[in-house]
N, C-alpha and C positions, 0 to 999 in steps of 0.2 A: 504494500500500500504506500503510495507517495505521501510526502509530508503534508501536502495540501488536502488530499483526500482523508488522511488520518485526522487532520485538524477538523475537517468538516464532519467526519463521523463522530469525533469526540464532542464537538459542539452539539450535534444532534442528540447524542446520548445524554449529555448534561441537561439539555432542555427537557427530555423525557423524564429523567429522574426528578428534576425540580417540579415538573407538572404533577407527577405521582405524589411527591411529598406534600405539595399544597393541597391536592385532592384528599389525601389521607387526613391531613389536619382538619380540613373543612368537614369531612365525613364524621370524624370522631367528635368534634365540637358540636356538630349537628345532632348526633346521637345523644350526647350528654345533655344538650338543651331540651330535647324532646323527652328524655327520661326524667330529668330533675326539674324541668320548668313546667311540667305537666302533672296535674293531680290524677292519681289513679283511683277510679271508683267503679267497682263491679266490672273489672276488666275493660272499662271504657275510660280513655283519657279525656278529661274535660279542661279546656283552657278558658279561663275567665279573665276578662280585663276589668279590673275594679277602677271606678272613677269617682270623682267627687261631684258629678253632675246631678242635676235634678232627676227625680225618679223616672219621668217619662223618657228623658234622654239616656239615662242609664240603661233602661230597657233596650233602647235602640243599639247601644254600643256593647251590650253584653253578648259575647260571641262564644259559641261552643264548637270546638273541633273534635270530631270523633276519629280516633285512630285505633286500629286494631293493633294487637301486640306485634304482629309481623311488620306493620307499617313503620313502627318506631325504628326498626332495624334497616330501613331503606337506605339511610346514609352509609351505614357500614357495608351493606351488600353492594352499594355502588363502588365503594373503595375496593372491595374484594374482587369485583368484576373488572373494573377498569384499571386497577393497580395491581391486584394480586395475580390475576390470570396471566398478564404478560410476564411477570416475574417467574411464575411457576412454569410457563411455557419455555422460558430461557433455561431454567434449571433442568427440565426434562430433556431438552436438546443436548445439554452438556452431559447428562446422564447416559443418553444413547451413544454419545461419542466416547464413553468410558471415562469421563472426567468426573471423578467423585470428589469434588472440591468441598471446601469448608462451608460453602453456602447451601449445601444439600439439606442441612438440618432446617434451614429457614423454610424451604419448600415443603418439607414434611410437616412443619408446624402450621403452615397456612392450610394445608389440606386437612390436617387433623382438627384444627379449629373450626373449619366450616362443617365438617362431619358431626361435630359435637355441638353445633349451634353457638359456639363461643366466638361470635362475630367480632366483638370488641378486641379480644386477644389476637385474632387473625389480622385485624386492621392495624393493630399496634406493631405486629411483625412486619407488615408491609411498610409502615412508617419507618421502622428501624432500618430496613434494607435501603429504601429510597433516601431517607433522611441521612443515613450513614454515608451513602455515596455523595449526596449533596454537601455534607460536612467535609468529606475528603476533598472535594473539588474546591470548596472555599479555602481549606487549609493549603492546598496546592497553590491557589492564586496568591495567598498571603506570602507563602514561602518563595514565590517566583518574582519577588519585587525587583530583583536584579535584572531579569529579562525585561520587565516593564520599563525600568530605567534606561536600558539599552534602546528599546523601541522608541521611547520618547526623544532620545538623543539623535535618532536616525534622521538625517535631513530628508525633507519631502519635496523640496523645490531646488531646481538648478537654474543658473542664469546662462542661457545659450546665446552665444555671440554670432551675429551674422553681419559682416561688414562693420558699420558703426552702430548697428542696432543691437540692443540687449533685450531678450525676451525671457520671462519666467516660465518655466515648464516643470511638469512633474518629473521627479527623478526616474520614474518608470518609462518616460518618453525619451530619455537620453540614449542615443545610439553611439556605437563605436565610431570614433573619428570626429564626433561633434566637438566644436570649440566652445569651452565653457569659461566663464569668469567666476573666480572665487574672491569675494569681497573680504576686506579685513575682518578678522575675528569670526568668520563663518566656518562651518564644518564642511569639509570637502565631501561632495556627494558621491563621487565615483573614483576608482583608480585611474590615474592618467599620467601624462608627461607635460612638464612646463613648456609652454611655447613662448610666452612673454612674461617679463617681470623678474624681480629679484626679491627674496624675502626669506622668511623662516616659517616653520610649521611645528606645532607641538604634537608629537606622535606618541606621547607617553601613555595615553589611554589604550593604545593598540599594542605597543611594544614593551612597555615598562621602562624604556630609556628615559632618564630624568632630565634630558636636555633638548633644546630646540634644534631642529634639523634645518640647515641652510638649503635654500632652493634657488636654482637658476635655470636658464634654458637647457633642457635635456634632462633635468632632474625628475625622478619619479615621485608622485604624490599618492597617498593612500586615502581611501574613503574613511571618514571618521576622524581624520586629523584636523586640528584647529589651525586655521591660517593666522599668520602674525599681523604685522602692522600695515603691510602693503598688499594691494590686489595682485592676483596672479591669473594669467590666462593659461589654460591647460587644454590638452587634447584628451578626450575620453578614450581610454584603452580597454575598458571593460564595461559591460552593462551594470546597472545598479545592483541587480540580483546576484551578479558574479563578483562584486567587489569585496574587498577584505572585510569591511565592517558588516556587510550583509552576511558574510560567511560566519562571522562570530555569532550573529543572531541565529543563523541556521543551526550552528553547533549547540547553542543553548536550548533551542526548541527541541532538537532531536534528542538531547540528553534527558529532557522531561518525558518524552514518549517511550524511552528505552525501558525494557522490562528485564532487569537483571535477575540473576539466580536467587538473590535473597527475597525477591518478591514472590517467587515460587515457593519459598520456604513456608509461606502461609498455607499453601496447599499441602505441603509435606506434613506440617503440624496438624492440619485439618484431617489428613488421612488417619492419624492416630486419635485425634480429638473426637471426630464424628462417631466412630463406633463406640467409644467410651460413653459418650452422651446418650446414645441409643440404648446401651446396656443399662445405664442408670435409670433411664425413663421406663424401660420394660420392667426392671426390678421394682420400681416404685408402684407401677400399675399392678403387678402381680401380687405384691405383698399387701397392698391396700384394697385391691379390687376396684379402685376408682380410676377410670380412664382419664379423668380430668388431670390427675397428677402426672400422667404420661405427657399430656399437653404442656403442663406447667414446666416440667423439666426441659422439654424441647424449646420452649419460648426463651427460658433463661440461657439455654445453650447456644442460641443463635450467635454464630462466631464473628460478629462485626469487628472486634479488635484485630482479628487476623486479616480481614478484608480491607480495613482502613488504616490501621496503625503502621504497617510496613511501607506502603507507598508514600504516605505522608512523611515518614522518616527519610526516605530516599530523596524526595524533592527538597526537604528542609536542608539536608546535608549538601546537596548541589548548590543551593542558594548560599549557604555559609561559605563554601569553597569559592564561589564567584566573588563574594565580598572580600575574600582574602587574596584576590587576583590569581585564582586557580580555576581554569576552565576545564571542567570534566566533560569530555566528549563521550566517554563510555562509563556510565554509572556502575556497571558490574565490577569495576576495579575497587569500588568502595567496600565490597564484600571480600574480595580476594587479596587485597593489599596486605592484610595482616598475616596471610599465609605464605608470602614470598620469603625465600630463604637465601637467594643469591642476588646480589646487587652488582650490576655491570655499569661502569662509568666511561663515557667518552672524556677526553681531557679538556679541550679548549671550550671555554664558556660554561663548563659544569663545575669542575674542581678548581678551575682558574676563573678569573674575572672576564676573560675574553676581551680584555682591554690591555693589550701589550704595551710596553714602554719602549720607546726608541732608544737603543743603546749605542749604536755605531753608524756613522755614514762613511761610505767609500766613494767620493766623487772622482771622476776621471776627466781627461781632455780639458784641463785648465779651468774646470768649473769648481767654484768654492763650495764649501759645505753650506753656507748661507744661501747661495744662489740655487743650489740643488734643492734644499729644503723649502725654499720659497715657491719654486715651481711645483714641487710635489704637493705641498700643503694647500696651495691654491686650488688644485684639482681635487684633492682628497676630501675637501670639506663638503663635496657634493656626493659622497659615497657613504654607504652604510657598512662597508667592510670593517671587520674588527680592528684592522690596522689603521684605519682612517683617523679615528679619534686620537690615537697616539701621535700620529704625524702632526695633526693640527695643534695638539697640545704642546708639542715640542716647538712649533713655530711661534705660538703665543709666548712661551717661556723665553724665547730669544727675541721677542718684540719685533718680529718680522712683519712687514706690510704685504698682505696677500694681493695677488694680481687678479684682473678680470678673467673670467673663464666663459667659454661657450662650447657648443657642440659636444656636450658630455654624453658619453656612451659607455656602458659597462657590459662587456660581452663575455659569455662563458668561455673559459679557456684562454682568453686574450687579455683580460684584465680591464682596467679603467683607462679610457682614452678621452682626450679633450684638447681644445685649443687654449693655451695659456700665453697671453701676451704675444700672439701671433706665432707661437711655437707649438708644434704637434708633440704632445706629451703622452706617453703610454707607460702605465705602471703595471707590471706583470710579474710572473714568477720564473724561477730558474729553468723549469722544464720547457716552457715556451721559448725562452731565449736560446737554450741549447739546440732545440729542434730547428729554429729559424735562423740562428746566427752561429752555426757550428764553428766557423773560423775565428770567432771572438770568444770562445769559451775560456781560453787561457787568461782573458782579462778579468774574469770574475774572481772575487776573493774566495778563500777557502771556506768550505761549509763549516758552520758553527752551530752549537746548540741554540735552539730557539727558532724564531721565524725570520723571514727576509722577504724583500721585494726588489725587483730589478726595474730600473728606470731607463726608458728610451726617450731621447729628444730628437725629433725629426728623423726617427728610425735609426739613430745611432746610440750605442751604449753610453750612458751618462753617469751611472753609478749604482751602488747597492746600499740599501738600508736594512739594518739588522735589529731585531726586537727580541725581547724576552717577556713572556706572559707572566703576570703576577698571580701567585697562588692565593685563593680566597682565604681570608683570615679564619673563617669557620670551617674550612675543609677538614682539617685534622680532627677537630672535636666531633664533627658530624660523622666522619668515617668510624671513629673509635666508639661511638655510642650505638652503632647499628647492631652489633652483636649482643651486648647486654640488655639493651632497651627494646629492641625490635626482633631479636632472635635470628638475625641473619648469620648464616654459617659460612658464607663465602663472599668476599668483596674483590672485584676485579677492575683493573684499569686497562682499557682497550683503546688504542689510538693509532692513527695513521702517521703520526710524527716519528721523528728519529729516536733511536734508543736512548741517547744521552738526555734528551729533553724529557722523555717519558719516565725514565728511571729517576731523574732528578725530582720530578713531581711526586712519584710514588714514595720516595724517601721522605719528602716533606710532609705528606699526609698520612703515611703509615699503611700503605696498601702492599700486600705481599705478592699477589698474583698479577703480573704485568705482561701485557702483550703490546708490542710496538710495530711500526711500519705495516700496519694492517690495512689492506684494501677494503672497500665496502663489502666485497664478496667474502673476504676472509672473516670480517666482523660478523656477517650474517651467519656463516657456517658455525662460528664459535658460539653465537647466541643460541642458535638452534640446538647445538649439542648440550649447552648448559640447561636450557629449558626442558629438555627431555629428562634430565636428572632431578630437577627441582623447579619450583615456581620462581621466575626471575623478574627483576625490575631492570630496565635499561634506561639510563638517563643520558640524553644527548641534546645537541643544539638544533636538531631537526633538518639540517642542510644535507649532509651526506649520510645521515643515520636512518633515513626512512625505512630501509629494509630491516634493520636491526630493531627499530622501534616496533615494527609489526610482528617480528618473530618472537619477541619476548612476551612473557605472560602479561606484563604491564609495560607500556612504553610511555615515558614522560619526557616531553620536550621543553626546553627552556625557551621562553618567548623572545629573548633578545634578538635571536637570528632566525627563529623558526617561523614558518608560515602557518597561521591558524587554520588555513583551509586544508592543510595536509590531512589525509585520511590515516596517516600512519600512527600518530600518537593517540594514546588513550586519555591523556591529560596534558595541558599546556600550562606551564608556570609563567605567567605574564611578567612578573617581577623576578628576574633571574636571581634566585636566592635559594640556597640550601635550606634555609629556615622554612621557606614555603613548602619544600619537599617534605620536611618533617611534619609540618602542619597537615599536609595531605595524608600522611600515615595516620595521624591521630584522628582526623576527620573520618577516615574509613573505619578505624577500629571503634570509634565512638558511635558511628551510625549503626554498625552491626549490634553493638551493645544495647542501644536505645530501641532498635527494632525488635530485638528479642525481649526486652523488658515489656514493650507494648503488647506483643503477641502472647508471650508466655504469662505475663502478669494478668492480662485480660482473661486468658484461659483458666488460670487458678481462681480468680474471682468468680468466673462463671461456674466452675466446678463447685465452689462453696455455695453459690446460689442454687445450683441443681440439687445439692443435698437437702437444703432447706425446702425446696419445692417438692422433692420426693417425700419428705416427712410431713408435707401438708401445710407448711407455714407460709407458702407463697402461692397465691392463685395465679392463673395464667396472666391476668392483667397486671398484677403486682410483679410477676416475673418479667414481663415486658418492660416495665418501668425500671426495674433493677438493671436489666441488660442495657437500657438506654444510658443509665448513669455510668456503667462500665465503659461504654463506647466513648463517652465524653472524656473519661479519665485516660483512655488509651490514646486518643487524639492529642490531648493536652501534653501527654508525655512525649509523643512523637514530635510535636512542634518544638520540643527542647533542642532538637538537633540543629535548628536554625539559629539558636542563641549561642554566641561564642562563649566558651568557658574562660575562666581567668587565665589559664595557660593552655596553649595549643602546641607547645613544643617542650622537649625535655633534654635539650643539650645546650 
């Protein structure tokens, strides 16, 4: 089922449940009014309107309505026909398919109530089922406030430029290739490329990066980013529905509709609970000889905590994670994350900051270090590559004045290319240089630990820049707490970088199992092998790690460099932080604990109620009211999952 059809079906189902709930309430109140607002006299109900009018007028306004006993039950019969029959029909269909779910008891309760003329009890069961679903949907809406905030922030209008004319159109009308104007402080409606203008954009809402990104002609812009002080003219590269911000919305919506294993846990518990309830009901009937006790037990046993508490806990946990800048694409990980025993880390951007520091410059051909750094930094300020920030920062520290740039292009395999002060500048890597300028290979400096980039000016080798990535301050404490606090048995570092750099990092953070110079294919094979032995978590930046993220039991991508639209990661940490990873561990463990509390706690309370009903202390109506109270307690407990505790981390 597509997302749109799923939403339409969900909306239709919600409307039906709400209608049945309202109908049930009206029917029950109607019955109570007719029963207690009408005086019984010789099996005839007489309604009298007493007035203070004069005797002749009083005689005119004295009205008697005659109702037979059966007519008093008309509101309840209406509820059972219009509300109960559809519910029973759905349960019979599930029964035919072999689905002996926890809601089977409710269907038996309704049928038994009708056969015993206990119409009020049967109507209360209908109210419990429909009202429970309505309560769940309300709780889900409350827990999904993050998605609502995202949707409100989504731009609905774009400014399309045609010549000197500017026309406002719906973002849904934007076509690829359209020229759009983004005014100061507006939210970018689609992904695109800057055609005119110079300025900055705040992309922190999308990437977690806490700084403004400079934009010039050729720069890429993302939907959802906030424009700075100057207007920018862009070319739309994607439709609104395919843009980055829309994909975040899609991920959040799909995570709400996903049905993870823990939700099926309700059915698993129901498979044990339902036979037990039936046994208690039969024993109560047999020992007392009163079939009404059979009904009383079943009414109390209606397992709404199983049907409501677990899904509400899931949505509440997804909402809490989103508020902590953790996008959960696959809610099933919340159940399984506590069972993972092997952690596999990529190096750059996970255990390191992914913000290398420029350590050495090797200029050639009479170019000074300042000249080389000025040209490179002028171009790199328009890139999102991890080395770019280090280069621009080094230029700022040396108080260099950056030059004008145009025709910026970033091509896979070739690097960053642009025109800087009328010079063609290309910033690439050693492999590209060796393949395309083999005769100049001897001009390169010796390989060193860390990262490097090669600079070409007007297609001539101009110099090399070398970097070293800084280890995260919390990497060591995070790694060392995984075994005692989260029961991880094996921690691995897998990287495509050189041995010296990888081993240096492993020694810094305390990782014993080290794999270096690994290609994406080798990483994938390694992750598959480890996943066969135990449940695994793979943490990477999402760029070259997509296969490994998919192969692991749980794939977690850091948002600094990853694309939220990727289907590979199960969760995306928007604020690239190991603290957020630990929070995800605790959110998952806490969700399972609260879900089990709601389900098992509700079952225990229901079992106590069943015993009282079996002993004759609860009538069917009292049993239904008791179960309604248990439902409310289960939902309130489930909603706790959306409330952040005092501590979500333990390292």
